C-alpha positions in Angstrom: -14.4 9.9 9.0 -12.7 11.9 11.7 -10.0 14.3 10.4 -8.1 17.2 11.9 -10.4 19.6 9.9 -13.6 18.1 11.1 -15.9 15.1 10.4 -16.8 13.8 6.9 -20.0 11.8 6.7 -21.3 10.0 3.6 -25.0 9.5 3.9 -26.8 7.7 2.5 -24.0 5.2 1.8 -24.7 2.7 -1.0 -23.1 -0.8 -0.6 -23.5 -4.1 -2.4 -21.9 -7.5 -1.6 -22.6 -9.1 -5.0 -21.0 -7.8 -8.1 -23.8 -9.4 -10.2 -26.2 -6.9 -8.8 -23.9 -4.0 -9.7 -23.4 -4.9 -13.4 -20.8 -3.5 -15.8 -19.1 -0.3 -14.7 -16.7 2.2 -16.1 -14.0 1.8 -13.4 -13.3 -0.3 -10.3 -11.2 1.0 -7.4 -9.8 -1.9 -5.5 -9.5 -1.2 -1.8 -9.1 -4.6 -0.2 -6.0 -5.8 1.7 -3.1 -7.0 -0.4 -3.7 -10.7 0.3 -7.3 -10.3 -0.9 -6.5 -8.9 -4.4 -6.8 -12.2 -6.4 -10.1 -13.1 -4.7 -11.4 -9.6 -5.4 -10.4 -9.9 -9.0 -12.5 -13.0 -9.4 -15.4 -11.5 -7.5 -15.5 -8.4 -9.7 -15.6 -10.2 -13.0 -19.4 -9.5 -13.5 -18.6 -5.7 -13.3 -15.9 -5.9 -16.1 -17.0 -4.9 -19.5 -14.9 -4.3 -22.7 -13.9 -0.8 -21.6 -13.9 -1.2 -17.8 -10.6 -0.5 -16.1 -9.4 -1.4 -12.6 -7.2 0.7 -10.3 -5.6 -1.1 -7.3 -4.7 1.1 -4.3 -3.0 -1.6 -2.2 0.3 -1.3 -0.4 3.1 -3.2 -2.2 4.0 -3.5 -5.9 2.4 -6.8 -7.0 -1.4 -6.0 -7.1 -1.4 -4.9 -10.8 0.1 -8.1 -12.0 -2.2 -10.1 -9.8 -5.2 -8.4 -11.2 -3.9 -8.7 -14.8 -3.5 -12.4 -14.3 -7.3 -12.7 -13.7 -8.8 -9.9 -15.7 -6.3 -9.3 -18.5 -3.6 -6.6 -18.6 -5.7 -4.2 -20.8 -8.1 -3.7 -17.9 -5.5 -2.8 -15.3 -3.8 0.4 -14.2 -1.2 0.8 -11.5 -2.2 2.8 -8.4 -1.5 3.7 -4.8 -2.8 5.9 -2.1 -1.4 7.5 1.1 -3.0 8.3 4.4 -2.4 7.9 8.1 -5.8 6.5 9.1 -7.3 3.5 10.7 -10.7 1.9 11.4 -12.2 2.5 14.8 -15.5 0.8 14.1 -17.7 -0.3 11.2 -17.7 2.5 8.6 -15.8 4.7 11.1 -12.3 6.0 10.1 -10.0 8.1 12.1 -7.3 10.1 10.3 -4.3 12.1 11.6 -1.9 14.4 9.8 -2.3 15.9 6.3 -1.0 13.0 4.1 -3.9 12.1 1.8 -3.3 11.3 -1.9 -4.1 8.9 -4.7 -1.8 8.2 -7.7 -2.5 6.0 -10.7 -1.3 5.5 -14.2 -1.1 3.2 -17.2 1.2 0.2 -16.9 2.8 1.1 -20.3 3.6 4.6 -18.9 1.6 6.4 -21.6 -1.0 9.1 -21.0 -4.5 7.8 -21.6 -8.0 9.2 -21.9 -9.4 6.9 -19.2 -6.8 7.9 -16.6 -7.4 11.6 -17.3 -11.2 11.1 -17.0 -10.7 9.3 -13.6 -8.3 12.1 -12.5 -11.0 14.7 -13.3 -13.6 12.7 -11.5 -11.5 12.6 -8.3 -10.7 16.2 -8.6 -14.4 17.2 -8.8 -14.9 15.2 -5.6 -12.1 17.2 -3.9 -9.6 14.3 -3.7 -5.9 15.1 -4.3 -4.8 12.9 -7.2 -1.8 12.6 -9.5 -1.0 10.7 -12.7 2.7 10.2 -12.5 4.8 9.8 -15.7 6.0 6.4 -14.4 3.6 4.6 -12.1 6.3 1.9 -11.3 8.5 4.6 -9.7 5.6 5.9 -7.7 4.8 2.4 -6.5 8.3 1.7 -5.4 8.7 5.1 -3.7 5.8 4.2 -1.5 7.1 0.7 -1.0 10.4 2.2 0.2 8.5 4.4 2.6 5.7 2.2 4.0 7.6 -1.1 4.3 10.5 0.5 6.1 8.2 2.5 8.4 5.9 -0.5 9.0 8.5 -3.2 9.3 10.7 -1.4 11.8 7.5 -0.2 13.6 6.2 -3.7 13.9 9.4 -5.2 15.4 10.0 -2.3 17.8 6.3 -1.8 18.6 7.0 2.0 18.7 5.4 4.9 16.9 7.3 6.9 14.3 8.1 9.7 16.8 10.2 7.3 18.8 11.7 5.4 15.9 13.0 8.4 14.1 14.5 10.0 17.3 16.5 7.1 18.6 19.8 6.8 16.6 19.7 3.0 16.6 16.2 2.7 15.2 16.7 5.6 12.8 19.6 3.7 11.3 17.2 0.7 10.9 14.9 2.9 8.9 17.7 4.1 6.6 19.1 0.6 6.1 15.7 -0.7 5.3 15.2 2.0 2.6 18.6 1.4 1.1 17.9 -2.3 0.7 14.7 -1.5 -1.1 16.5 1.0 -3.2 19.0 -1.6 -4.3 16.3 -4.1 -5.2 14.4 -1.4 -7.2 17.5 -0.4 -9.2 18.3 -4.0 -9.9 14.8 -4.4 -11.3 15.3 -1.4 -13.6 13.0 0.9 -11.5 14.2 4.5 -11.8 14.2 5.6 -8.2 16.1 8.9 -7.7 19.4 8.9 -6.0 18.1 11.1 -3.1 15.0 9.1 -2.4 16.2 7.7 0.9 17.0 11.2 2.3 13.8 12.6 0.9 11.7 9.8 2.5 13.5 10.3 5.9 12.7 14.0 5.7 9.0 13.1 5.1 9.0 10.6 8.0 10.3 13.4 10.2 7.3 15.5 9.3 4.7 12.9 10.4 2.7 13.1 13.6 4.8 11.5 16.3 2.0 9.0 17.2 1.9 7.6 13.6 2.0 3.9 13.0 1.2 1.7 9.9 -1.6 -0.8 9.3 1.0 -3.6 9.3 2.2 -2.6 12.8 -1.4 -2.3 14.2 -2.6 -5.5 12.6 0.3 -7.5 14.0 -0.1 -5.9 17.5 -3.8 -6.7 17.4 -3.3 -10.4 16.4 -4.8 -9.9 13.0 -3.7 -11.1 9.6 -1.4 -8.5 8.1 0.2 -7.5 4.7 3.6 -8.9 5.9 4.0 -11.1 2.8 3.3 -8.1 0.4 5.6 -5.8 2.4 8.9 -7.1 3.9 8.2 -10.6 2.4 7.9 -9.1 -1.1 11.2 -7.2 -0.7 13.0 -10.5 0.2 11.4 -12.4 -2.7 11.9 -9.7 -5.3 15.5 -9.2 -4.1 16.3 -12.8 -4.4 14.9 -12.9 -8.0 17.6 -10.3 -9.0 20.4 -11.5 -6.7 20.2 -8.6 -4.2 20.6 -9.4 -0.5 18.1 -7.9 1.9 19.3 -9.0 5.4 17.4 -6.5 7.4 14.1 -7.3 5.6 14.8 -11.0 6.0 15.2 -10.5 9.8 12.0 -8.4 10.0 10.0 -10.9 7.9 11.3 -13.9 9.8 10.8 -12.3 13.2 7.2 -11.4 12.4 6.2 -14.5 10.6 5.3 -16.6 13.7 2.8 -13.8 14.7 1.4 -13.7 11.1 1.0 -17.5 11.0 -0.7 -17.5 14.4 -3.1 -14.8 13.2 -4.0 -17.0 10.2 -4.5 -20.0 12.4 -1.5 -21.9 11.0 0.5 -22.2 14.3 -0.6 -21.9 17.9 1.2 -20.4 20.9 0.2 -18.2 23.8 0.0 -14.5 23.2 
């Protein structure tokens, strides 16, 4: 992994493509793409014992419920991570900036021995971790950040340094965040009143060349997490009667490219 502070190499790396060969474990960290969560849940079942717990780190807010539907709610925590990184080759990651974190917590919002043990394990490994008092707030705070950044970035095809500087695209970021805020509040998620301003300040601190995985995947003609990002905002908003016109526009504008990447429609690049 390339970072601003040097290179990190894990060697030898241990990998296995069959959960049966791994056997029952204490904890599973789920690092697949959002659309792969349900399949991953089925594949990891041989690793799940009575006390095993699973921590999803996907973008979006739906992975915990998707895992719980397959594995049972008692086995699942909520979780998220943050980094500005991308794959440049097999097993080769490039990272820019200083935003690297992991957050996780129980879905019933109560402290637990298992979440504290995992926190300590990450801490011993030198990884910045946090166990928020309300994991749902943390998940929606990230949704507000990454979906606005990613959706506007994908339709404009510009890095954050440009998007946040132009008044027109900066307003798109703010409108996107306010729509997500409205959906969250309608769903009884306790986002703070100043979260939009706080998130805009954070976006102003990012490296100007920063982009999201959604933007890069769509630009490269790959399947993306569009359905779990802007698509989810539209769906979750409709469930509680909250209009999200900007997210609808972004989702509908990017959908043809998403469907082409998945082989469902064909048209020239």
